DRENLORO-69130 format. One record per residue: residue in three letters; x negated, y negated, z negated of N, C-alpha, C, O in turn. Coordinates in steps of 0.05 Angstrom, whole numbers, padded with zeros to 5 digits, always signed. Atoms other than C-alpha are relative to their C-alpha. Layout:
N
alaXYZXYZXYZXYZ...
END
This chain:
91
unk-00002-00022+00019-00147+00001+00207-00020-00004-00022-00039-00019-00020unk+00016+00002+00024-00178+00009+00139-00026+00015+00004-00026+00039+00013unk+00026-00013+00000-00252+00024+00137-00006+00010-00028-00012-00005-00046unk+00003-00012+00026-00257+00072+00079-00027-00006-00013-00029-00008-00037unk+00026+00005+00010-00331+00059+00072-00003-00027-00013-00020-00032-00030unk+00001+00027+00011-00317-00014+00055+00017-00003-00025+00017-00024-00038unk-00016+00001+00025-00269+00003-00002-00017+00002-00024-00035+00019-00026unk+00015-00001+00025-00297-00012-00070+00014+00021-00018+00038+00025-00017unk-00011-00019+00018-00288+00040-00123+00018-00014-00020+00016-00039-00023unk-00019+00012+00019-00234+00028-00175+00026-00006+00013+00037+00010+00028unk-00028+00007-00008-00169-00008-00160+00004+00001+00030+00025+00010+00039unk-00002+00000-00029-00182-00017-00086+00002+00028+00012+00020+00034+00027unk+00000-00027-00010-00198+00055-00072+00024+00015-00010+00036+00031+00005unk-00023-00014+00012-00143+00080-00119+00026-00008+00015+00043+00010+00019unk-00024+00008-00015-00091+00039-00081+00001+00014+00027+00022+00024+00035unk+00002-00013-00026-00114+00066-00014+00007+00030-00004+00023+00041+00012unk-00005-00028+00004-00113+00137-00042+00030+00005-00007+00041+00025+00003unk-00028-00003+00008-00044+00129-00073+00018-00001+00025+00037+00015+00028unk-00016+00002-00023-00015+00108-00006-00006+00022+00021+00011+00029+00037unk+00007-00023-00016-00052+00163+00031+00017+00024-00008+00027+00040+00009unk-00016-00022+00011-00015+00212-00014+00030-00004+00004+00045+00015+00009unk-00029+00007-00002+00052+00176-00010+00011+00000+00028+00034+00007+00032unk-00009+00004-00027+00056+00164+00064+00015+00024+00012+00036+00021+00024unk-00015-00023-00011+00075+00236+00084+00027+00004-00013+00046+00012+00000unk-00025-00003+00015+00128+00238+00030+00021-00020+00010+00044-00014+00015unk-00018+00022-00009+00158+00171+00051+00009+00006+00029+00032+00002+00035unk-00007-00006-00027+00156+00192+00124+00021+00022+00001+00041+00020+00016unk-00019-00022+00000+00192+00257+00109+00027-00009-00011+00048-00002+00000unk-00025+00010+00012+00244+00223+00065+00015-00018+00020+00040-00015+00023unk-00013+00018-00020+00258+00170+00118+00010+00015+00024+00032+00009+00034unk-00009-00016-00023+00263+00222+00173+00026+00014-00007+00043+00019+00011unk-00025-00013+00009+00318+00256+00132+00021-00020-00006+00044-00012-00012unk-00020+00021+00007+00352+00190+00119+00003-00003-00030+00022-00015-00039unk-00001+00001+00030+00338+00197+00044-00016-00024-00009-00039-00020-00019unk+00015+00024+00006+00318+00125+00032-00003-00004-00030-00022-00017-00039unk+00002+00002+00030+00332+00130-00043-00025+00015-00009-00040+00006-00026unk+00024-00016+00008+00279+00185-00049-00026-00014+00009-00045-00014-00006unk+00024+00014-00009+00230+00145-00007-00006-00024-00018-00029-00029-00024unk+00004+00023+00017+00241+00084-00050-00011+00008-00027-00028-00005-00039unk+00010-00010+00025+00230+00125-00113-00030+00008+00002-00046+00003-00016unk+00028-00007-00004+00165+00152-00084-00017-00025+00001-00039-00026-00011unk+00015+00025-00002+00142+00082-00067-00003-00014-00027-00023-00025-00034unk+00000+00013+00027+00160+00057-00137-00021+00013-00018-00032+00000-00036unk+00021-00014+00017+00112+00109-00166-00028-00013+00004-00046-00008-00012unk+00026+00013-00005+00055+00068-00135-00003-00027-00014-00024-00040-00011unk+00001+00027+00013+00071+00006-00176-00025-00004-00017-00038-00025-00015unk+00024+00005+00016+00014+00017-00226-00025-00005+00017-00041-00022+00010unk+00023+00004-00017-00037+00022-00170+00001-00027+00014-00019-00040+00017unk-00004+00026-00013-00008-00039-00135-00006-00023-00020-00021-00041-00014unk+00005+00021+00021-00008-00080-00200-00029-00002-00006-00040-00024-00009unk+00029+00000+00006-00079-00059-00216-00017-00013+00022-00036-00027+00017unk+00014+00011-00023-00102-00077-00146+00001-00031-00002-00020-00044+00001unk-00002+00029+00000-00075-00148-00152-00011-00013-00025-00018-00036-00025unk+00013+00011+00025-00102-00156-00223-00030+00000+00003-00043-00018-00007unk+00029-00005+00000-00172-00131-00206-00015-00008+00025-00039-00011+00025unk+00013+00003-00026-00185-00146-00132+00006-00028+00011+00029-00036+00012unk-00003+00026-00014-00196-00213-00097+00003+00007+00030-00016+00014+00043unk-00005-00008-00028-00163-00200-00029-00015-00018+00019-00028-00009+00038unk+00012+00019-00018-00190-00263+00002-00030-00004-00007-00039-00026-00013unk+00028+00000+00006-00263-00245-00010-00016-00018+00019-00007-00023+00042unk+00016+00017-00017-00318-00290+00017-00011+00015+00024-00013+00004+00046unk+00010-00016-00022-00345-00233+00060+00022+00006+00020+00042+00019+00012unk-00022-00003-00019-00302-00233+00124+00007+00030+00005+00030+00036+00009unk-00005-00029-00005-00310-00157+00134+00016+00012-00023+00034+00028-00019unk-00015-00010+00023-00287-00142+00063+00028-00011-00001+00047+00004-00005unk-00026+00012+00000-00230-00191+00068+00018+00013+00021+00041+00019+00016unk-00016-00013-00022-00207-00161+00135+00008+00028-00008+00031+00036-00002unk-00006-00027+00008-00210-00091+00106+00022+00000-00021+00040+00017-00020unk-00021+00002+00020-00168-00111+00046+00026-00008+00012+00047+00002+00003unk-00025+00008-00013-00117-00145+00090+00011+00023+00016+00035+00026+00018unk-00010-00023-00014-00114-00083+00133+00013+00020-00019+00033+00033-00012unk-00012-00017+00020-00101-00042+00071+00028-00009-00008+00047+00007-00009unk-00026+00011+00008-00044-00088+00051+00020+00002+00023+00044+00006+00019unk-00018-00003-00023-00015-00087+00122+00010+00028+00002+00034+00033+00007unk-00008-00028-00001-00014-00011+00121+00021+00006-00021+00040+00021-00016unk-00019-00004+00022+00022-00012+00054+00026-00013+00007+00047-00001+00002unk-00025+00014-00008+00072-00063+00079+00015+00016+00021+00040+00018+00020unk-00013-00016-00020+00086-00020+00140+00014+00025-00012+00036+00032-00004unk-00012-00023+00014+00099+00041+00096+00025-00009-00015+00045+00005-00014unk-00023+00010+00016+00144+00001+00050+00023-00009+00017+00046-00006+00010unk-00021+00011-00017+00182-00031+00107+00015+00022+00015+00035+00017+00028unk-00016-00022-00011+00204+00038+00131+00025+00004-00017+00045+00014-00007unk-00022-00004+00018+00250+00038+00071+00017-00025-00001+00042-00024+00001unk-00014+00026+00002+00269-00036+00066-00019-00022+00009-00043-00020+00004unk+00016+00023-00007+00245-00102+00094-00004-00016-00026+00014-00032-00034unk+00005+00013+00026+00213-00127+00030+00000-00030+00001+00002-00043-00019unk+00000+00030-00002+00209-00198+00057+00028-00011-00004+00031-00035-00008unk-00028+00009+00004+00285-00201+00051+00009+00001-00029+00031-00008-00035unk-00007-00003+00028+00285-00185-00024-00001-00027-00013-00021-00042-00010unk+00000+00024+00015+00304-00243-00068-00013+00005-00027-00010+00026-00039unk+00014-00003+00026+00262-00255-00130+00016-00015-00021+00008-00015-00044
END
């Protein structure tokens, strides 16, 4: 799980916060079978996701920071995979 105390302010914290706010909405949409609404909610997080990958080095030298960032990304992937298996999307 993500250790909030290890999140740096800025893009990293903003991404965590965005998904904390989105997760209940996505859960509710998926429970109703409204995957289009869930996908739209997730799409609203794109600026936070883009900023994170522009500003944050996920594979930091500090193992605890790196593990925390990977945990953050795992949680986001789990939320996104409730709507669609993003690994199956063609680029």
